[in-house]
C-alpha positions in Angstrom: 74.4 117.4 58.2 77.2 119.8 57.7 77.4 122.5 60.4 77.7 125.7 58.4 78.1 129.2 59.7 75.8 131.8 58.2 76.5 135.5 58.8 73.2 137.4 58.8 73.7 141.0 57.8 70.7 143.1 59.1 69.8 146.4 57.5 66.1 147.4 57.2 64.8 144.0 58.4 65.2 144.3 62.2 62.9 141.5 63.3 62.9 137.7 63.9 59.3 137.0 62.9 58.6 136.3 59.3 62.3 136.7 58.4 63.2 134.4 55.5 67.0 134.6 55.9 66.8 133.6 59.5 64.3 130.8 58.7 66.5 129.4 55.9 69.6 129.5 58.0 68.0 127.7 60.9 66.2 125.2 58.7 69.6 124.1 57.4 70.8 123.6 61.0 73.4 126.2 60.5 74.9 128.3 63.3 74.1 131.9 62.8 76.1 135.1 63.3 73.7 138.1 63.4 75.4 141.4 62.6 74.3 145.0 62.4 76.6 147.8 61.2 76.2 151.5 61.6 77.3 152.8 58.3 78.7 156.4 58.6 77.4 157.2 55.2 73.9 157.1 56.6 74.8 159.9 59.0 76.6 162.2 56.5 75.5 165.7 55.5 74.0 165.9 52.0 74.6 168.4 49.2 71.5 170.2 50.5 73.3 170.7 53.9 70.9 168.3 55.5 71.6 165.1 57.4 70.7 161.9 55.7 69.5 160.5 59.0 68.2 162.9 61.7 68.3 162.3 65.4 64.7 161.0 65.7 65.2 158.3 63.2 68.7 157.5 64.6 67.0 157.0 68.0 64.3 154.8 66.4 67.1 152.7 64.8 68.9 152.4 68.1 65.7 151.2 69.8 65.2 148.6 67.1 68.7 147.3 67.0 68.8 147.0 70.8 65.5 145.2 70.8 66.7 142.7 68.2 69.9 142.1 70.0 67.9 141.4 73.2 65.7 139.0 71.4 68.7 137.0 70.2 70.1 137.0 73.7 66.9 135.6 75.1 67.3 132.8 72.5 70.7 132.0 73.8 72.8 134.0 71.3 73.9 137.6 70.6 74.2 140.1 67.8 77.4 141.9 66.8 77.0 145.6 66.6 79.7 147.5 64.7 80.4 151.0 63.3 82.1 151.4 59.9 81.8 150.5 56.3 80.0 147.1 55.7 82.3 146.3 52.8 85.3 146.5 55.2 83.8 145.0 58.4 81.8 142.1 57.0 84.8 140.3 55.3 86.7 140.7 58.6 83.9 139.2 60.6 83.3 136.4 58.1 86.9 135.4 58.1 87.2 135.7 61.9 84.2 133.5 62.6 84.5 131.1 59.7 81.3 132.1 57.8 80.4 129.9 54.9 77.9 132.4 53.4 76.4 135.9 54.1 72.7 136.6 53.9 71.0 139.9 53.6 67.8 141.5 52.3 67.9 143.3 48.9 67.3 147.0 48.7 66.2 149.0 45.6 67.6 152.6 45.8 70.9 153.4 44.3 73.0 154.1 47.4 71.7 151.0 49.2 72.3 148.7 46.2 75.7 150.2 45.7 76.7 149.3 49.3 75.5 145.7 48.6 77.6 145.6 45.4 80.7 146.7 47.4 80.0 144.0 50.0 79.5 141.4 47.4 82.8 142.3 45.7 84.7 142.3 49.0 83.2 138.9 50.0 83.9 137.4 46.6 87.7 138.0 47.2 87.3 135.5 50.1 85.3 133.2 47.8 82.2 133.9 49.9 78.7 134.3 48.5 76.4 137.2 49.4 72.9 135.7 49.2 70.0 138.2 48.5 66.5 137.8 50.0 63.3 139.7 49.2 61.6 140.7 52.4 60.2 144.3 52.0 57.3 143.9 49.7 53.9 142.1 50.0 54.4 140.6 46.5 57.7 138.9 45.5 58.8 139.9 42.1 58.6 136.3 41.0 54.9 136.3 41.9 53.9 139.4 39.9 51.9 138.9 36.6 54.6 140.8 34.7 58.4 141.2 34.7 59.9 144.2 36.4 60.5 146.0 33.1 56.9 145.7 32.1 55.3 146.7 35.4 52.5 149.3 34.6 53.4 152.8 35.7 49.8 153.6 36.3 49.2 152.7 40.0 45.5 151.6 39.4 46.5 149.2 36.6 49.4 147.8 38.7 47.0 147.3 41.7 44.2 145.8 39.6 46.3 143.4 37.6 48.5 142.3 40.6 45.5 141.7 42.8 43.8 139.6 40.1 46.8 137.6 38.8 49.5 137.9 41.4 50.0 135.7 44.5 50.8 136.7 48.1 52.9 134.3 50.0 52.2 133.2 53.6 54.2 134.5 56.5 57.4 132.5 57.2 57.7 130.6 60.4 61.0 131.0 62.1 62.4 128.2 64.3 63.3 129.8 67.6 65.6 126.9 68.4 68.6 128.6 67.0 72.3 127.7 67.0 74.6 130.6 67.4 78.3 131.2 66.9 79.7 131.1 70.4 82.0 133.5 72.2 81.3 136.6 70.2 81.6 140.1 71.4 78.2 141.6 70.8 78.8 145.2 71.5 76.0 147.8 72.0 74.3 150.6 70.1 76.3 153.8 69.9 75.3 156.9 71.9 73.5 159.4 69.7 76.2 161.9 70.4 78.7 159.5 69.0 76.7 159.5 65.8 77.3 163.3 65.5 74.2 164.8 67.1 74.3 167.8 69.4 73.3 167.8 73.0 69.9 169.5 72.5 69.1 167.1 69.6 69.8 164.1 71.8 67.7 165.5 74.7 64.8 165.9 72.3 65.1 162.4 70.9 65.3 160.7 74.2 61.9 162.0 75.3 60.2 160.8 72.1 57.1 158.7 72.8 57.7 156.6 69.6 59.8 153.6 70.4 61.4 151.3 67.8 61.8 147.6 67.7 59.9 144.4 66.9 58.5 144.1 70.4 56.9 147.6 70.1 55.8 146.8 66.5 53.7 143.9 67.7 52.2 145.9 70.5 51.2 148.6 68.0 49.8 146.1 65.6 47.7 144.6 68.3 46.5 148.0 69.4 45.4 148.8 65.9 43.4 145.6 65.8 41.8 146.2 69.2 40.7 149.7 68.2 38.9 148.4 65.2 37.0 151.1 63.3 37.8 153.7 66.0 39.0 156.8 64.1 41.4 154.8 61.8 42.6 156.9 59.0 45.8 154.9 58.5 47.6 152.2 60.4 50.3 154.4 62.0 52.6 151.4 61.6 54.8 152.9 58.8 57.9 153.5 61.1 58.0 149.8 62.0 57.2 148.6 58.5 59.9 150.8 57.0 62.6 149.6 59.2 61.4 146.0 59.0 60.5 145.6 62.7 57.2 144.4 61.3 56.9 142.6 58.0 54.3 143.6 55.5 53.2 139.9 55.4 52.6 139.9 59.1 50.5 143.0 58.8 48.6 141.7 55.8 47.8 138.3 57.2 46.8 139.8 60.5 44.4 142.2 58.7 42.9 139.3 56.7 42.2 137.4 59.9 40.1 140.2 61.4 36.5 141.2 61.0 36.7 144.3 63.2 37.2 146.7 60.3 34.6 148.1 57.9 35.3 147.6 54.2 36.2 151.3 53.9 38.8 151.1 56.7 40.2 147.8 55.5 40.7 149.2 52.0 42.5 152.2 53.4 44.8 150.0 55.3 45.4 147.8 52.3 46.2 150.9 50.2 49.1 151.6 52.4 50.6 148.2 51.4 49.7 148.7 47.8 51.5 152.0 47.6 54.4 150.6 49.6 54.9 147.8 47.0 54.2 150.1 44.0 57.0 152.6 44.9 59.5 149.9 45.6 58.8 148.2 42.3 58.9 151.6 40.5 62.4 152.2 42.0 63.4 148.7 40.8 62.1 149.5 37.3 63.1 153.2 36.9 66.0 153.5 39.4 67.4 157.0 39.5 64.6 158.7 37.6 63.0 159.5 41.0 66.0 161.7 42.0 65.8 164.0 39.0 64.0 167.3 39.2 62.0 166.5 36.0 60.9 163.1 37.3 58.7 161.5 34.7 57.7 164.8 33.0 59.2 165.7 29.6 60.6 169.1 30.7 62.3 170.4 33.8 60.2 172.2 36.2 60.8 175.9 37.1 61.1 176.9 40.7 61.4 180.4 41.9 61.2 179.9 45.6 64.1 181.2 47.7 66.3 179.7 50.5 64.3 181.9 52.8 61.1 180.4 51.7 62.4 177.0 52.4 63.7 178.0 55.9 60.3 179.4 56.8 58.7 176.1 55.7 61.1 173.9 57.5 60.8 176.0 60.7 57.0 176.2 60.7 57.0 179.9 60.0 54.8 180.2 56.9 51.5 182.0 56.4 49.6 178.8 56.8 48.8 177.8 60.4 48.0 174.3 59.3 51.4 173.8 57.6 53.2 175.3 60.5 51.5 172.9 62.9 52.4 170.0 60.6 56.1 171.0 60.4 56.4 171.6 64.1 55.0 168.1 64.7 57.5 166.7 62.2 60.4 168.5 63.8 59.5 167.5 67.3 58.5 163.8 66.8 59.8 162.7 63.4 56.3 161.5 62.4 53.4 162.9 60.5 50.7 160.9 58.8 50.3 160.7 55.0 47.7 163.5 54.6 50.0 165.8 56.6 52.9 164.9 54.4 50.9 165.7 51.3 49.6 169.1 52.7 53.1 170.2 53.8 54.8 169.1 50.5 52.1 170.6 48.3 52.5 174.0 50.1 56.2 174.0 49.6 56.0 173.2 45.9 52.9 175.0 44.8 52.6 177.9 47.1 56.3 178.7 47.9 57.6 177.4 44.5 60.5 175.6 46.1 62.3 172.7 44.4 60.6 169.5 45.4 63.9 167.7 45.8 64.8 170.0 48.6 61.6 169.2 50.4 62.2 165.5 49.8 65.7 165.8 51.3 64.3 167.5 54.4 61.8 164.7 54.9 64.6 162.2 54.4 66.4 163.8 57.4 63.4 164.1 59.6 61.0 161.2 59.1 61.4 158.1 61.2 59.4 156.2 58.5 61.7 157.4 55.7 62.3 155.1 52.8 63.8 156.3 49.5 61.1 154.7 47.4 58.0 156.0 49.3 59.5 159.4 50.1 60.7 160.4 46.7 57.8 158.7 44.9 55.3 160.7 47.0 57.2 164.0 46.5 57.4 163.4 42.7 53.6 163.0 42.6 53.0 166.1 44.7 55.3 168.0 42.3 53.3 166.7 39.3 56.2 164.6 37.9 55.4 161.2 39.4 55.4 157.8 37.8 51.7 157.3 37.8 50.4 160.3 35.8 46.8 160.1 37.1 48.2 160.5 40.7 50.1 163.7 40.0 48.6 166.2 42.4 47.5 169.8 42.2 47.8 172.1 45.1 46.2 170.6 48.2 44.4 173.0 50.4 44.3 171.8 54.0 
């Protein structure tokens, strides 16, 4: 058997369990070179003068990268941690360590897929292949009962037809007897201050009770199962699912193996996965339509809210005590549940008449469970311009 070297480029898949690219590389007997790169584009300021990644999510990412690196170290290897542009760094590492191929998980939003294309082009100059894996959805696109271009926009139709005719794959077993490239310089996660955050922001993040990483994800999953029907409105696992510390398949198959949940609670937990898949496939189908103010409506929406209205909302200084409480929680912890997201978003759009894209951009900065598909998909429905017309919302009164 040829001893190949596979460079594993981690992004939003920070786990070992149920990770197809690790499984395939180890099955082939290849030696692996795990790599994580802090792309400065993820920490830039947007056109809305908001950060793409706020300090709370940056801290959660640091936790998760550090945890993954420690897991590889316990298995006898290491993970390289770098800062810079992946399309520049990956070819250098591939050449330095003699990589035969590079593996990564495919994304769906424009900016993420653009980076993949840049990396693919740079590697091609070295005659290296960038192999794409699907690891973020419960259903693989090959297992859907329709091609991507024909996926029903109506969420209920998508769910009904997919549940009836689609297939969910089992979790992937990963061989922990891994062969690693030797004598690498692993590096460490950057300080939050080095990522551009102020002293007071760093101090706030470091006392956050929400910890990233696969180790913590499994603890939280087990806690959910142990609690059974006790006040379960949603799983609370979205931060770990979004960053790939916990796979959707692990979550699903764990739920299917339990009898501690009532049918109502079970269906609520499953709906989280349904909506997660739906938005990612909608992004795959419609791409940039979710970033346009008109969304899926025929006409542009009119917004009369002012910058001052937005500032009051983001700072928790509105006339609504409930909205203020929600926004204060978001600002302090980086996490609010789905109902809170809907209430806060609805107030901004329908009460304050502020452009929904501005609210979505603020959530992009603040949420530790931010993903382009779920975030912008949700906001579009709140604004009444979402992809599933039946799920466009009117004003939600808390």
